[in-house]
C-alpha positions as CSV (number, residue, x, y, z in Angstrom):
1,M,0.0,0.0,0.0
2,N,3.0,2.3,-0.1
3,D,2.7,2.6,-3.9
4,P,0.5,5.6,-4.7
5,T,-0.6,4.4,-8.1
6,P,-4.3,3.3,-8.7
7,V,-3.0,-0.1,-9.9
8,S,-1.7,-1.1,-6.5
9,A,-4.8,0.3,-4.8
10,A,-7.1,-1.6,-7.2
11,L,-5.2,-4.8,-6.4
12,A,-5.4,-4.1,-2.7
13,S,-9.1,-3.5,-2.9
14,M,-9.5,-7.2,-3.6
15,H,-7.4,-8.3,-0.6
16,A,-8.8,-10.8,1.8
17,D,-8.1,-8.5,4.8
18,G,-11.0,-6.0,5.2
19,F,-8.7,-3.3,6.7
20,V,-6.5,-3.5,3.6
21,R,-9.5,-3.2,1.3
22,E,-10.8,-0.2,3.4
23,R,-7.5,1.7,3.0
24,A,-7.4,0.8,-0.7
25,V,-10.9,2.3,-1.2
26,A,-9.7,5.5,0.4
27,R,-6.8,5.6,-2.0
28,L,-9.0,4.9,-5.0
29,A,-11.5,7.7,-3.9
30,A,-8.6,10.2,-4.2
31,A,-7.6,8.9,-7.7
32,E,-9.2,9.4,-11.1
33,G,-9.4,7.4,-14.3
34,L,-10.9,4.2,-15.6
35,L,-9.2,1.9,-13.1
36,A,-10.2,3.9,-10.1
37,D,-13.8,4.3,-11.3
38,R,-14.4,0.6,-12.0
39,A,-12.5,-0.7,-8.9
40,L,-14.7,1.5,-6.7
41,A,-17.8,0.3,-8.4
42,L,-16.8,-3.3,-7.7
43,R,-16.4,-2.5,-4.0
44,L,-20.2,-1.8,-3.8
45,T,-20.6,-5.5,-3.4
46,D,-18.2,-5.8,-0.5
47,H,-19.6,-7.7,2.5
48,V,-18.2,-5.2,4.9
49,P,-20.7,-2.3,5.3
50,A,-18.0,0.3,6.1
51,I,-16.1,-0.5,2.8
52,R,-19.4,-0.6,0.9
53,E,-20.5,2.7,2.2
54,A,-17.1,4.4,1.5
55,A,-17.2,3.0,-2.1
56,A,-20.8,4.3,-2.6
57,R,-19.8,7.8,-1.4
58,A,-16.9,7.9,-3.8
59,V,-19.0,6.6,-6.7
60,L,-21.9,9.0,-6.2
61,V,-19.7,12.1,-6.7
62,R,-18.2,10.8,-10.0
63,T,-20.9,12.1,-12.3
64,T,-18.9,13.3,-15.3
65,Q,-20.0,11.7,-18.5
66,A,-16.6,10.0,-18.9
67,S,-16.8,8.5,-15.4
68,A,-20.5,7.5,-15.9
69,M,-19.7,5.4,-19.0
70,R,-17.0,3.6,-17.0
71,I,-19.1,3.1,-13.9
72,M,-22.5,2.3,-15.3
73,P,-21.5,-1.0,-17.0
74,I,-20.3,-2.3,-13.6
75,L,-23.5,-1.1,-11.9
76,E,-25.6,-2.8,-14.6
77,L,-23.7,-6.0,-14.1
78,I,-24.3,-6.0,-10.3
79,R,-27.8,-4.4,-10.4
80,D,-29.4,-7.6,-9.0
81,R,-27.1,-7.8,-6.0
82,L,-28.8,-6.7,-2.8
83,R,-25.8,-4.8,-1.6
84,A,-25.5,-2.7,-4.8
85,G,-28.9,-2.3,-6.4
86,D,-29.8,0.9,-4.5
87,V,-26.6,2.6,-5.5
88,R,-27.3,2.1,-9.2
89,V,-30.7,3.8,-8.8
90,L,-29.3,6.7,-6.9
91,Y,-26.3,7.1,-9.3
92,L,-28.5,7.1,-12.4
93,R,-30.9,9.6,-10.8
94,Q,-27.9,11.9,-10.1
95,L,-26.7,11.6,-13.7
96,I,-30.2,12.5,-15.1
97,D,-30.5,15.4,-12.7
98,E,-27.1,16.8,-13.8
99,H,-27.1,16.0,-17.6
100,G,-30.7,15.4,-18.5
101,E,-32.4,12.0,-19.2
102,A,-32.2,12.2,-23.0
103,V,-28.4,12.9,-22.9
104,V,-27.7,10.2,-20.4
105,L,-29.7,7.5,-22.2
106,A,-28.3,8.5,-25.6
107,A,-24.8,8.1,-24.3
108,M,-25.7,4.7,-22.7
109,R,-27.2,3.5,-26.0
110,E,-23.7,4.1,-27.6
111,S,-21.9,2.0,-24.9
112,E,-19.9,-1.0,-26.0
113,D,-21.3,-2.9,-23.0
114,R,-24.2,-5.1,-24.2
115,D,-26.2,-5.2,-21.0
116,L,-26.0,-1.4,-20.5
117,R,-27.1,-0.8,-24.1
118,R,-30.1,-3.1,-23.7
119,A,-31.0,-1.4,-20.4
120,A,-30.7,2.0,-22.1
121,F,-32.9,1.1,-25.0
122,R,-35.5,-0.3,-22.7
123,Q,-35.6,2.8,-20.5
124,S,-35.6,5.0,-23.6
125,L,-38.6,3.1,-24.9
126,A,-40.4,3.4,-21.6
127,S,-39.7,7.1,-21.3
128,G,-40.7,7.9,-24.9
129,L,-37.2,9.1,-25.8
130,L,-36.7,6.8,-28.8
131,A,-38.2,8.4,-31.9
132,V,-39.0,6.7,-35.1
133,E,-36.4,8.9,-36.8
134,D,-33.8,7.3,-34.6
135,A,-35.2,3.8,-34.6
136,V,-35.4,3.3,-38.4
137,P,-31.7,3.8,-39.3
138,A,-30.6,2.0,-36.1
139,L,-32.6,-1.1,-37.0
140,R,-30.9,-1.4,-40.3
141,T,-27.4,-1.7,-38.7
142,E,-28.2,-3.2,-35.3
143,S,-26.7,-6.6,-34.6
144,D,-28.1,-7.3,-31.1
145,Q,-31.3,-9.3,-31.3
146,V,-32.7,-7.8,-28.1
147,V,-32.1,-4.2,-29.2
148,R,-33.6,-5.1,-32.7
149,S,-36.7,-6.3,-31.0
150,L,-37.1,-3.0,-29.0
151,L,-36.5,-0.9,-32.1
152,S,-39.1,-3.0,-34.0
153,R,-41.6,-2.2,-31.3
154,V,-40.9,1.5,-31.5
155,I,-41.5,1.4,-35.3
156,A,-44.6,-0.8,-35.1
157,E,-46.2,1.4,-32.4
158,T,-45.4,4.9,-33.6
159,A,-44.5,4.8,-37.3
160,P,-47.0,5.5,-40.1
161,P,-48.2,2.4,-42.1
162,D,-45.9,3.1,-45.1
163,I,-42.8,3.1,-42.9
164,V,-43.9,0.0,-41.1
165,M,-44.3,-1.8,-44.4
166,D,-41.1,-0.6,-45.9
167,I,-39.0,-1.2,-42.8
168,L,-40.5,-4.1,-40.8
169,L,-41.9,-6.3,-43.5
170,T,-38.5,-6.3,-45.3
171,C,-36.5,-6.6,-42.1
172,G,-34.0,-9.4,-41.7
173,T,-35.6,-10.7,-38.4
174,A,-38.7,-12.8,-38.4
175,E,-39.9,-11.1,-35.2
176,A,-40.0,-7.7,-37.0
177,R,-41.7,-9.1,-40.0
178,A,-44.4,-10.8,-37.9
179,L,-44.8,-7.6,-35.8
180,G,-45.3,-5.6,-39.0
181,L,-48.0,-8.0,-40.2
182,V,-49.8,-7.8,-36.9
183,R,-49.6,-4.0,-36.9
184,L,-50.9,-3.4,-40.5
185,T,-54.2,-4.2,-42.0
186,A,-54.3,-6.2,-45.3
187,E,-55.2,-3.0,-47.3
188,E,-52.1,-1.3,-46.0
189,I,-49.7,-4.0,-47.4
190,N,-48.5,-4.2,-50.9
191,P,-50.1,-7.5,-52.3
192,A,-46.9,-8.5,-54.1
193,L,-44.9,-8.1,-50.8
194,L,-47.6,-10.0,-48.9
195,K,-47.4,-12.8,-51.4
196,E,-43.7,-13.1,-50.8
197,L,-44.3,-13.3,-47.1
198,L,-46.5,-16.4,-47.7
199,V,-43.3,-18.3,-48.4
200,D,-41.2,-16.7,-45.6
201,T,-38.7,-18.7,-43.8
202,S,-40.6,-18.2,-40.5
203,V,-43.6,-20.2,-39.5
204,L,-45.0,-17.3,-37.6
205,V,-44.6,-14.9,-40.5
206,R,-46.3,-17.4,-42.9
207,M,-49.2,-17.8,-40.5
208,W,-49.8,-14.0,-40.3
209,A,-49.3,-13.6,-44.0
210,R,-52.1,-16.2,-44.6
211,T,-54.3,-14.3,-42.2
212,R,-53.8,-11.0,-44.1
213,W,-54.2,-12.9,-47.4
214,A,-57.5,-14.1,-46.2
215,D,-58.5,-10.6,-45.2
216,L,-58.1,-9.7,-48.9
217,D,-60.7,-12.5,-49.7
218,R,-58.0,-14.6,-51.3
219,E,-57.4,-18.3,-50.5
220,A,-53.9,-19.4,-49.5
221,L,-54.1,-23.0,-50.6
222,P,-54.5,-22.3,-54.4
223,T,-51.9,-19.6,-54.1
224,Y,-49.4,-22.0,-52.6
225,R,-50.2,-24.7,-55.2
226,A,-49.5,-22.2,-58.0
227,M,-46.2,-21.1,-56.4
228,A,-45.2,-24.7,-55.8
229,S,-45.6,-25.6,-59.5
230,D,-44.0,-22.4,-60.8
231,R,-40.7,-23.6,-62.2
232,D,-39.5,-20.0,-62.5
233,L,-39.3,-19.8,-58.7
234,S,-36.1,-21.0,-57.0
235,P,-36.3,-24.5,-55.5
236,R,-36.1,-23.0,-52.0
237,L,-39.2,-20.9,-52.6
238,R,-41.0,-23.8,-54.2
239,A,-40.1,-25.9,-51.2
240,R,-41.6,-23.3,-48.8
241,A,-44.7,-23.2,-51.0
242,Y,-45.1,-26.9,-50.6
243,T,-44.7,-26.4,-46.8
244,G,-47.4,-23.7,-47.1
245,V,-49.6,-26.2,-48.9
246,L,-49.5,-28.5,-45.8
247,E,-49.9,-25.6,-43.4
248,A,-52.9,-24.4,-45.3
249,G,-54.6,-27.8,-44.9
250,G,-53.6,-29.3,-48.2
251,T,-51.8,-32.6,-48.9
252,I,-48.9,-33.9,-50.9
253,D,-49.7,-37.4,-52.2
254,H,-47.3,-40.3,-52.7
255,D,-46.7,-39.8,-56.4
256,E,-46.0,-36.1,-55.9
257,A,-43.6,-36.8,-53.1
258,I,-41.7,-39.3,-55.2
259,E,-41.5,-36.8,-58.1
260,L,-40.0,-34.2,-55.7
261,V,-37.4,-36.7,-54.6
262,R,-36.5,-37.4,-58.2
263,L,-36.1,-33.8,-59.3
264,G,-32.6,-33.6,-57.9
265,K,-33.2,-30.4,-56.1
266,P,-32.1,-30.7,-52.5
267,A,-34.7,-28.3,-51.1
268,L,-37.6,-30.0,-52.9
269,A,-36.2,-33.5,-52.2
270,K,-36.3,-32.8,-48.5
271,V,-40.0,-31.9,-48.8
272,G,-40.7,-35.1,-50.7
273,L,-38.7,-37.2,-48.2
274,K,-40.5,-35.8,-45.2
275,Q,-43.8,-36.8,-46.8
276,L,-42.5,-40.3,-47.7
277,A,-41.7,-40.8,-44.0
278,D,-45.5,-41.1,-43.6
279,V,-46.8,-42.4,-46.9
280,A,-43.9,-44.5,-48.2
281,E,-44.9,-47.8,-50.0
282,P,-43.0,-51.1,-50.4
283,E,-41.8,-50.2,-53.9
284,D,-40.1,-47.1,-52.6
285,V,-37.5,-49.1,-50.7
286,V,-35.0,-49.1,-53.6
287,E,-35.4,-45.4,-54.1
288,L,-34.9,-44.6,-50.4
289,F,-31.8,-46.7,-50.3
290,D,-30.4,-44.8,-53.2
291,V,-31.0,-41.6,-51.3
292,M,-29.2,-43.1,-48.3
293,R,-26.2,-43.8,-50.5
294,F,-26.1,-40.7,-52.7
295,G,-28.1,-38.0,-51.0
296,S,-27.0,-35.3,-48.5
297,N,-26.8,-36.0,-44.8
298,K,-30.2,-34.4,-44.2
299,E,-31.8,-36.3,-47.1
300,A,-30.3,-39.5,-45.8
301,R,-31.8,-38.9,-42.4
302,L,-35.2,-38.3,-43.9
303,A,-34.9,-41.4,-46.1
304,S,-34.0,-43.5,-43.0
305,S,-37.3,-42.5,-41.5
306,G,-39.2,-43.9,-44.5
307,L,-37.1,-47.1,-44.5
308,I,-37.7,-47.7,-40.8
309,R,-41.4,-47.4,-41.5
310,L,-41.0,-50.0,-44.2
311,R,-38.9,-52.3,-42.1
312,R,-40.8,-55.4,-43.1
313,F,-39.8,-55.0,-46.8
314,W,-36.0,-55.1,-46.4
315,A,-33.4,-57.0,-44.4
316,I,-30.3,-56.2,-42.4
317,D,-28.2,-57.7,-45.1
318,D,-29.4,-54.9,-47.5
319,L,-27.1,-52.6,-45.4
320,A,-24.0,-54.8,-46.1
321,T,-22.8,-52.7,-49.1
322,M,-22.9,-49.5,-47.1
323,K,-21.3,-51.1,-44.0
324,Q,-18.4,-52.4,-46.1
325,S,-18.0,-49.2,-48.1
326,G,-14.6,-47.4,-48.0
327,D,-16.6,-44.1,-47.4
328,S,-16.9,-43.6,-43.7
329,R,-19.9,-41.3,-44.3
330,L,-21.8,-44.3,-45.8
331,R,-20.8,-46.6,-42.9
332,R,-22.1,-44.0,-40.5
333,R,-25.4,-43.8,-42.3
334,A,-25.7,-47.6,-42.3
335,W,-25.1,-47.6,-38.5
336,W,-27.7,-44.8,-38.0
337,L,-30.4,-46.6,-40.0
338,H,-29.5,-50.0,-38.4
339,R,-29.8,-48.7,-34.8
340,G,-32.9,-46.8,-35.7
341,L,-34.7,-50.1,-35.8
342,G,-34.6,-50.2,-32.0
343,G,-34.5,-53.1,-29.6
344,W,-31.6,-55.5,-29.9
345,E,-30.8,-54.2,-33.4
346,E,-29.8,-50.9,-31.8
347,T,-27.4,-52.8,-29.6
348,L,-26.0,-54.9,-32.4
349,A,-25.5,-51.8,-34.6
350,D,-23.5,-50.2,-31.8
351,L,-21.4,-53.3,-31.3
352,E,-20.7,-53.5,-35.1
353,I,-19.6,-49.8,-35.4
354,L,-17.4,-50.4,-32.4
355,L,-15.3,-52.6,-34.5
356,D,-14.9,-50.1,-37.3
357,H,-11.2,-49.2,-38.2
358,D,-12.1,-45.5,-38.2
359,V,-11.5,-44.2,-34.6
360,E,-14.1,-41.5,-34.9
361,L,-16.8,-43.9,-36.1
362,S,-15.9,-46.6,-33.5
363,R,-16.6,-44.1,-30.7
364,Y,-20.3,-44.2,-31.6
365,G,-20.4,-47.8,-30.4
366,R,-19.1,-47.1,-26.9
367,A,-22.6,-46.4,-25.6
368,A,-23.8,-49.9,-26.4
369,S,-26.2,-51.2,-23.9
370,P,-29.0,-53.9,-23.8
371,P,-32.6,-52.9,-24.4
372,M,-34.9,-53.0,-21.4
373,Y,-37.9,-54.8,-23.0
374,D,-37.0,-57.0,-26.0
375,Q,-36.2,-60.6,-26.7
376,L,-33.6,-61.9,-29.2
377,D,-34.4,-64.4,-31.9
378,E,-31.8,-67.1,-32.6
379,E,-30.3,-65.3,-35.6
380,Q,-29.8,-62.1,-33.5
381,R,-28.3,-64.2,-30.6
382,M,-25.7,-65.7,-33.0
383,R,-24.7,-62.2,-34.2
384,L,-24.5,-61.0,-30.6
385,R,-22.2,-63.9,-29.7
386,S,-19.8,-63.0,-32.5
387,L,-19.8,-59.3,-31.8
388,I,-19.3,-59.6,-28.0
389,A,-16.4,-61.9,-28.5
390,R,-14.6,-59.1,-30.5
391,A,-15.9,-56.0,-28.7
392,E,-13.6,-53.9,-26.6
393,L,-15.8,-52.5,-23.9
394,P,-15.5,-52.4,-20.1
395,H,-16.0,-55.9,-18.7
396,A,-19.0,-54.9,-16.7
397,R,-20.7,-53.4,-19.8
398,L,-20.1,-56.5,-21.8
399,L,-21.4,-58.7,-19.0
400,D,-24.6,-56.7,-18.8
401,I,-25.2,-57.1,-22.5
402,A,-24.3,-60.8,-22.5
403,V,-26.5,-61.7,-19.6
404,A,-29.5,-59.7,-21.0
405,G,-29.0,-61.5,-24.3
406,G,-28.6,-65.0,-22.8
407,V,-25.0,-65.5,-23.9
408,R,-23.3,-65.2,-20.5
409,D,-20.8,-67.8,-21.4
410,V,-19.2,-65.5,-24.1
411,V,-17.8,-63.2,-21.5
412,P,-15.1,-64.9,-19.3
413,D,-14.9,-64.2,-15.6
414,R,-12.2,-61.9,-14.5
């Protein structure tokens, strides 16, 4: 404590000895600058009342704008602490009395501290100090989702309809677009823009767009059908239109789903595969296996759902080609589909992948465990014997699986 610099005083203010911290606070109270301001603000949470009160007295007289922007982030951080919450209220009140609420909140909104900025925007909104003229340009460049939400509310509640349409309905956040649709009537929205929102990426936005579309005495289902069949639209928009067909109460039959899968457009193929998971027929097995081998990871997962539904029409041996492939990606897909059958097949799939030469793949099998309620048939029991004999798992885990599968003799005693 013989060093007069704020650095030594700041370090001493965190000492375990309360007397040292008290002397450090006194030194910091006489110092100025960023380090002194923030170290004093931190001492507002001290468990010793005398230290806490001394820190509070020092903080409450540092009301210049420079000090405020250094102290307020700390006060915002500790605002929920019982020992410090009152000081934040008193300090903010003093700042407002000295500089004016509009000036203080404007400075806080420019802070680099995320929590302080959010608090400033909330208070500005509550106090009516955030004008549309400020909110519109700010929304275009704002990256904080919470602040974007607050700015959207300002625009929705106070801006004229043309501004709401131009800014909110074309905003990059789904929340703002949905808010704009709620705020405006159907007559206040450009029909072409409203039609675009029917195939928005957001479920909520699509729902409100259909509501406004109905307000114009137009039916959503025929509109979605027309957009889905429009080959001039991008595959992604057509895929969303098909999703809209389902949301509007329409259906995609089996033949249409197969056609979508065969188009070779990933976005449309995913829509078709999702439908096939529920309406697949036995003759689709070959097609779904082709997707498992040649499709993207997402398409393969969707195809696996259809194959699991059609389990009676293919055998485990049909996975042999994929399991023996030199492509680890295909071996992983085969494992995923195999264990998706559940019961003992899930355990057998895990034991198989455990033997894979690829270390990353073999890790998937380390969680192998017996099913709780399932019985093995003889063919499964033979496979289980062979796999347990080669599996490298903890002895207790192997014993659990062997006992549950009725092949206790395969696992030797320790």
